[in-house]
C-alpha positions in Angstrom: -207.7 141.1 58.0 -204.2 142.5 57.7 -201.9 140.1 59.3 -199.5 141.2 61.9 -196.2 139.4 62.6 -195.1 139.5 66.3 -191.4 139.0 66.6 -189.6 137.7 69.7 -189.2 140.5 72.2 -192.2 142.5 70.8 -194.3 144.2 73.6 -197.9 143.2 73.2 -201.3 143.0 74.9 -203.0 139.7 75.2 -206.8 139.1 75.7 -208.1 136.1 77.9 -210.4 133.4 77.3 -210.7 132.6 80.9 -213.9 132.8 82.9 -214.2 136.2 84.6 -211.5 137.8 82.6 -212.9 137.9 79.1 -212.5 141.2 77.4 -209.5 142.2 79.5 -206.0 143.0 77.9 -202.8 142.1 79.8 -199.3 143.4 79.0 -196.7 140.9 77.8 -193.6 140.1 75.8 -193.3 137.6 72.9 -191.1 134.9 73.9 -191.4 132.8 70.7 -193.0 133.8 67.3 -195.6 131.6 65.6 -194.4 128.8 63.5 -195.5 128.0 60.1 -197.4 125.0 61.4 -199.3 126.8 64.1 -200.8 130.1 64.8 -199.8 130.2 68.4 -197.0 132.1 70.0 -195.5 132.2 73.4 -195.9 135.3 75.6 -194.6 136.1 79.1 -196.9 138.3 81.1 -195.7 141.5 82.9 -198.0 141.2 85.8 -199.4 137.8 85.9 -197.5 135.1 87.8 -197.7 131.4 88.0 -199.9 129.7 90.7 -196.8 127.8 92.2 -194.5 130.8 92.5 -195.8 134.4 93.0 -192.4 135.8 91.9 -192.2 133.9 88.6 -193.9 135.6 85.6 -196.6 133.4 83.8 -195.6 132.2 80.3 -198.4 131.0 78.1 -199.2 129.8 74.5 -201.8 131.9 73.0 -203.5 132.4 69.5 -202.3 135.2 67.3 -206.0 136.4 67.4 -205.6 137.1 71.2 -202.5 139.4 70.7 -202.4 143.0 69.6 -199.5 145.6 69.7 -199.3 148.0 72.7 -201.5 151.1 72.1 -199.7 154.3 71.5 -198.4 156.1 74.5 -200.0 159.4 75.1 -200.7 161.9 77.9 -203.8 161.1 80.0 -206.6 163.6 79.0 -209.4 164.9 81.1 -212.3 162.6 80.4 -216.0 163.5 80.1 -219.2 161.7 80.9 -220.2 159.1 78.2 -216.6 158.6 77.0 -215.1 155.2 76.4 -212.1 154.4 78.3 -209.9 151.6 79.3 -209.6 151.2 83.1 -206.7 149.3 84.9 -208.1 146.6 87.2 -206.7 143.4 88.5 -203.5 143.7 86.4 -205.4 144.3 83.1 -207.2 146.8 81.1 -211.1 146.6 80.8 -213.3 148.6 78.4 -215.9 150.8 80.1 -217.8 154.2 79.8 -217.3 157.2 82.1 -220.6 157.4 84.0 -219.8 160.4 86.2 -217.0 162.8 86.6 -216.2 163.0 90.3 -214.1 165.4 92.5 -210.3 165.2 92.7 -209.7 163.7 89.2 -211.7 160.6 89.8 -214.2 159.0 87.8 -217.2 156.5 88.0 -216.8 153.9 85.2 -219.6 151.6 84.1 -218.7 148.2 82.6 -221.6 146.8 80.5 -220.1 143.2 80.5 -220.6 142.7 84.3 -223.1 145.6 84.8 -221.0 147.2 87.5 -219.9 150.6 88.4 -216.4 151.3 89.9 -214.4 154.4 90.7 -211.0 155.1 89.3 -208.2 157.8 89.6 -207.5 159.6 86.3 -204.2 157.9 86.3 -205.8 154.4 86.1 -207.5 155.3 82.9 -206.6 155.5 79.2 -208.1 156.5 75.9 -210.0 153.6 74.6 -208.8 152.3 71.0 -209.7 149.3 68.9 -207.2 147.3 66.8 -209.1 146.8 63.5 -207.6 145.4 60.5 -204.1 146.2 61.5 -204.7 149.7 62.6 -205.5 151.5 65.8 -208.9 153.2 65.6 -209.3 156.2 68.1 -213.0 157.1 69.0 -213.9 160.4 67.3 -214.8 163.5 69.3 -217.2 162.0 71.8 -220.4 163.2 70.1 -222.9 161.2 72.3 -226.7 161.1 72.6 -228.5 160.4 75.7 -232.0 159.0 74.8 -234.9 159.0 77.2 -235.2 155.9 79.3 -237.7 153.0 78.5 -239.5 151.3 81.2 -239.0 152.5 84.8 -235.6 152.6 86.4 -234.5 154.0 89.6 -230.9 154.6 90.7 -229.6 153.8 94.3 -225.9 154.3 95.2 -225.0 153.8 91.5 -226.9 150.6 91.0 -230.0 150.6 88.8 -233.3 149.0 90.0 -235.5 147.9 87.2 -239.3 147.4 87.2 -240.3 145.3 84.3 -244.1 144.8 83.8 -245.8 142.0 82.4 -245.6 142.0 78.6 -242.4 144.2 78.4 -240.2 143.6 75.6 -236.6 143.2 76.9 -233.3 142.0 75.9 -231.6 139.2 77.9 -227.8 138.7 78.0 -226.4 135.2 78.2 -223.5 133.6 80.2 -223.4 130.3 78.3 -220.0 129.5 76.6 -220.0 130.7 73.0 -222.8 133.2 73.8 -221.1 135.5 76.1 -222.1 139.3 75.2 -225.0 138.2 73.0 -228.4 139.7 73.5 -231.8 137.7 73.0 -235.1 139.4 72.5 -237.8 138.4 75.2 -241.0 139.3 76.8 -241.4 139.5 80.6 -244.2 136.9 81.7 -244.1 137.6 85.4 -242.0 139.0 88.3 -240.6 136.4 90.6 -239.3 137.7 93.9 -236.8 140.5 94.2 -235.0 141.3 91.0 -236.1 138.0 89.1 -238.3 137.7 86.2 -239.9 134.8 84.1 -239.3 135.7 80.5 -240.2 134.1 77.2 -237.8 134.3 74.4 -239.0 135.4 71.0 -236.5 133.5 68.9 -235.6 130.4 71.1 -237.9 127.3 71.4 -238.1 124.4 73.7 -236.3 121.1 72.8 -239.5 119.6 71.3 -239.9 122.8 69.3 -243.5 123.1 70.4 -243.3 126.3 72.4 -241.2 129.4 73.0 -238.6 128.9 75.5 -239.2 130.5 79.0 -236.5 131.0 81.6 -236.0 132.7 85.0 -233.4 135.4 84.8 -232.3 138.2 87.2 -232.5 141.9 86.4 -228.8 142.2 85.9 -229.1 140.0 82.8 -231.9 142.2 81.5 -232.3 145.6 79.7 -235.2 147.3 78.0 -235.5 146.7 74.3 -233.6 149.6 72.5 -235.4 152.3 70.5 -235.1 151.8 66.7 -233.4 154.3 64.5 -233.7 154.7 60.7 -230.1 154.4 59.4 -229.7 155.1 55.8 -226.1 153.8 55.8 -223.5 152.7 58.2 -220.0 154.3 58.2 -216.6 152.7 58.4 -215.6 151.9 62.0 -219.0 152.6 63.5 -220.2 150.4 66.3 -223.1 148.2 65.6 -225.2 145.2 66.6 -225.5 142.3 64.1 -228.2 139.7 64.1 -226.6 136.2 64.0 -227.8 133.0 65.5 -231.1 134.6 66.7 -229.4 137.2 68.7 -227.5 140.5 68.7 -223.6 140.7 68.8 -221.7 144.1 69.2 -219.1 144.6 66.5 -217.4 147.4 64.3 -218.0 148.1 60.5 -214.6 147.1 59.2 -215.3 147.4 55.3 -218.1 148.7 53.2 -218.8 145.8 50.8 -221.4 147.5 48.7 -225.0 146.5 47.7 -226.3 147.4 51.2 -223.8 144.8 52.8 -221.0 145.5 55.4 -218.3 143.5 56.8 -218.3 143.5 60.6 -215.4 142.8 62.9 -216.1 141.1 66.3 -213.4 142.0 68.9 -214.3 139.3 71.3 -213.8 136.4 68.8 -211.3 138.2 66.3 -213.6 137.2 63.5 -215.2 139.1 60.5 -218.5 138.5 58.8 -220.6 140.0 56.1 -224.1 141.2 56.9 -226.9 142.9 55.0 -227.9 146.2 56.2 -231.2 145.0 57.4 -229.3 142.6 59.8 -227.6 145.5 61.6 -228.7 148.1 64.0 -227.0 151.1 65.8 -225.2 150.0 68.9 -226.6 151.6 72.1 -225.6 151.1 75.7 -228.2 151.1 78.6 -226.4 153.1 81.4 -228.0 154.3 84.6 -231.4 154.1 83.1 -230.6 155.9 79.9 -229.8 154.8 76.3 -226.4 156.2 75.4 -225.0 156.2 71.8 -221.3 156.6 71.4 -220.2 158.1 68.0 -217.9 156.2 65.8 -215.5 153.9 67.3 
């Protein structure tokens, strides 16, 4: 990746590693640049304050991989359903997808990380961009494709109720440290009470390695298994899922290596890895009981 040098006084955005805030970006100013012996820099947040004094801005040492320049300033457009946006919430910017266009310049936004829907004014949203290899990548014209839902899903007041039958192939998200955002393939064994299911992972095994691992999970951590697409080649900056450590991770194609291999950039960890084409799939989001494919990121 192209290295970016953040000088003292530079206006930046900083991502958080704290539980409940992963994926959010907070405005800050660089107080001290990284030294030759460390990749950390000191930043002072614009809206976050210390625990001891609600009037004193928080100053924190962060890794360079957590820092990016401020996105370009631009007029706020009229958004459409299915469009990726950043929403301003709890003093930070969070990535979401416009679920519905409401009256009075308001929007319902879906956050896939928390599986929540929230409403925002147009002024609280901005165009979503990715900072990849030293450049801002803007979503192309939002050619999106809504796919037919798989399994049964009913929507009540913006929340989706899922009815997974025994034997249904699903994907399960993890909350464990180091695996946030990863999706594991599993099968439903049985329903256990309201919105809870016993599932059997297809790639994880018990500690004694004798059987496939079974676990009780709630429906908020489950989604149907996505439909498969035959993709001849992936394009630069296209959003994909990469198979690594027995699970799927969302990333962006950052380089076409050649020989059916691609370099993938993972925003959450600020890492790049090379994958064979067979280890990748088109990224899809499960929103309101439908599969949605965003075009190139």
